[in-house]
C-alpha positions as CSV (number, residue, x, y, z in Angstrom):
1,M,0.0,0.0,0.0
2,A,1.4,2.9,-1.2
3,T,1.7,6.4,1.0
4,T,1.3,9.8,-0.3
5,T,3.8,12.6,1.6
6,P,1.5,15.7,2.2
7,P,2.1,18.5,1.0
8,S,4.8,20.9,2.5
9,R,3.2,23.6,4.9
10,N,6.3,26.0,4.3
11,P,4.9,28.7,1.6
12,W,9.0,29.3,0.3
13,L,8.5,25.4,-0.1
14,R,5.0,25.8,-2.2
15,M,5.6,28.4,-4.3
16,G,6.4,26.9,-7.9
17,A,9.4,27.1,-9.2
18,L,9.9,29.6,-12.2
19,P,8.3,32.1,-10.3
20,R,10.6,31.8,-7.5
21,A,13.6,31.3,-10.2
22,I,12.6,34.7,-12.2
23,G,12.4,36.4,-8.8
24,I,15.4,35.8,-7.4
25,V,16.9,36.2,-11.2
26,L,15.5,39.7,-11.2
27,V,16.5,40.8,-7.5
28,V,20.2,39.6,-7.9
29,V,20.2,41.3,-11.7
30,G,17.9,44.6,-10.6
31,G,20.7,45.0,-7.8
32,V,24.3,44.3,-9.6
33,W,22.7,47.4,-11.7
34,V,21.9,49.2,-8.8
35,L,25.8,48.8,-8.0
36,Q,26.6,49.0,-11.5
37,G,24.6,52.6,-12.0
38,I,25.6,53.9,-8.7
39,G,29.3,53.5,-9.4
40,V,29.8,51.2,-6.6
41,A,30.6,48.0,-8.9
42,Q,33.2,49.1,-11.3
43,G,34.8,47.2,-14.8
44,S,31.6,47.8,-16.5
45,V,30.4,50.5,-19.5
46,M,27.5,50.6,-17.5
47,S,29.3,51.3,-14.3
48,G,28.5,55.0,-13.0
49,N,25.6,55.7,-15.9
50,A,22.4,56.6,-13.7
51,I,20.4,54.9,-15.8
52,W,21.1,51.7,-15.1
53,A,20.9,52.2,-11.2
54,V,17.2,53.2,-12.4
55,I,16.6,50.1,-14.6
56,G,17.8,47.9,-11.9
57,G,15.6,49.5,-9.5
58,V,12.6,48.8,-11.6
59,L,14.2,45.3,-12.0
60,V,14.6,44.7,-8.1
61,I,10.9,46.2,-7.4
62,A,9.6,43.8,-10.3
63,G,11.5,40.8,-8.6
64,A,10.2,41.2,-5.1
65,V,6.3,41.3,-7.2
66,V,6.9,38.7,-8.6
67,L,7.8,36.9,-5.2
68,R,5.4,38.1,-3.6
69,R,2.7,37.4,-5.7
70,A,3.7,33.5,-5.8
71,L,4.3,33.3,-2.2
72,N,0.2,34.7,-1.3
73,A,-0.7,32.2,-3.6
74,A,1.6,29.5,-1.5
75,K,0.1,30.7,1.2
76,A,-3.8,30.9,0.1
77,A,-2.7,27.0,-1.3
78,I,-1.9,25.9,2.5
79,E,-5.0,27.9,3.9
80,A,-7.3,25.9,1.3
81,D,-5.2,22.9,2.0
82,R,-6.4,23.1,5.7
83,E,-10.1,23.9,5.5
84,E,-10.7,20.7,3.2
85,P,-12.3,17.8,5.1
86,E,-9.2,14.7,5.2
87,P,-11.3,11.6,3.5
88,S,-12.1,9.3,6.0
């Protein structure tokens, strides 16, 4: 008789892999671009160019929004699982 493992109650683990990956990549790339745009990270054509700081900031915010929406969806799925009666 096969037993199934119940779904995790950790919202981070319940998030979809694609939205989590996209959100993390956007935040990391945006952070690097912000640092290059304000001149902290040197060695690129982007260094010291303020437009890249703005674009990077937008990417960081977009990544945070993607992660937050995926986290909210995972929390809603966990709540829906809690409200369902277990089969007898």
